[in-house]
N, C-alpha and C positions, 0 to 999 in steps of 0.2 A: 505876113497881118494877127493881130491880138485882138482876139475875144475875148471880153469881160464878161460878159451876162449873155447866156444862152439858153434859150425853150426850146421843147423838143416834147413831141408825142410820140409813143410810141404800143401800139397795136400787143394784142396778143396775139403768139402765134397760131397762123391760120394753117390749117389743113389740107392741103391743093393733093395729096397723092393720087385722089381718084381724077384729077386730071392731066398725068403723069401725060408727052407728049403734046397737048394742045398749047396751042398758044393761048395767053394771058395778059390781059388788057387789065391798066390801074386807073380810075377816074375819081375828083372830086369835084366839088363846088369851091370857087374861092372868091373872095373878094379880099383885094389883098394893094394895101397903099401901103409904103415906108419910107424911112429916110434913105434917101438915094446915095448908095454906094457905102454904107452904115450896117441898115437891116436887112439882112436878106435874107431870101425865104428857097427853100429847096426842099425836095423829096426823094429817099433815097429806098434802095429795097433791100432785105437780107436775105438769104436760104441757109442760113448756116447758125441759126440761131442769133445774130447781131455781133460776131464775129467782124464778119465783112459788110460792106455796105459799097451797094451802086447808086449812084446816084442814074434818078430818071427824068427829074424836072429842077431848073433852075442852074445856079444862085442867080436868083431874080433882086431888083429892089426899086423903090419908087414907085410911080403910079403904075402899076401891073397891072390889074382890075381893077374899075372904078365902078362896077355894077358886079352882078354877080354872075359868073359865068365857068 
């Protein structure tokens, strides 16, 4: 797969050490419509400063959410 253009958002580190051993949940709102098969969306998290990433959602494309979900 050839990726010509890529956009992404990375937040600053969030210190969750006070919650060690607890279950953590991530959530967001999205309205997502893209060109099916070409414009892909995914969400990934890192626990080592961005060296490695674990995918938690996606890759999806097309008419995913046509209202806020």
